[in-house]
N, C-alpha and C positions, 0 to 999 in steps of 0.2 A: 504494500500500500504506500509506503514512504518512497518518495522520489528524491530525497535529499542526499547529498554526498558530504560527509559520510552519512550512512543511513542512521535513522533514529532507532532507539531501542525498541525491540518487539514488545507486543502487549504482555508477554509472559516473562519479560526480563524484570529483575528487581528494580531497575531505574526507569521503568516505563513512563513515569511522569515527566521525564526529560524530553519526550517527543514534542515536536513542534505543534502548536495549536493551529488548526485549520478552520475552525468555526467557533466563535465565542458568543454566547448569549447570556450576558450577566443579568439581564432583565428576567430571564427564566431560570438562572442559576446553574447553567451547565456549559461545558466546552468539549469539543471533539478534538482529539489529537490525531496526528497523521498515522499512528499505529492502530487506530480504530477504537481506542479507549475513550469513553465518555467520563469526564470527571465532573463532579457536582460541588457546589459551594460548601456543602456540609462535609466535604472530604470523602464522600462515598464515590464508588466507581462502578461502571458497567463495562466489562471486557467484551471484546468482539464475539467470544463464544457463548455469551449470555451469563457468564459468572458475575456475581455481584460481590463487591467488596464493601463491607459495612462501613459507615462513617466512623472516623476516629475523632469524635467530638472532644474528648478529654485532651488529646494531644493538640488539637487545633486551638482550643482555648488557652492552653499553657503557652503555646508559641505566640499567641496574639497578645498575651499580657507580659511577655518577657521583653 
């Protein structure tokens, strides 16, 4: 899916959040990355295979206050 050089991390890579954003909808609270991962404002994720990553709200709050 990624056409960048060097290629962005795949959806199953530990650093998949480093992939380039290709569509951003802050009004709806989500963004699509070039590796097919949809990330949500609450830190949840939807992977291309349909797997859901639950929000990491406690970690997000801690980093926002730091």
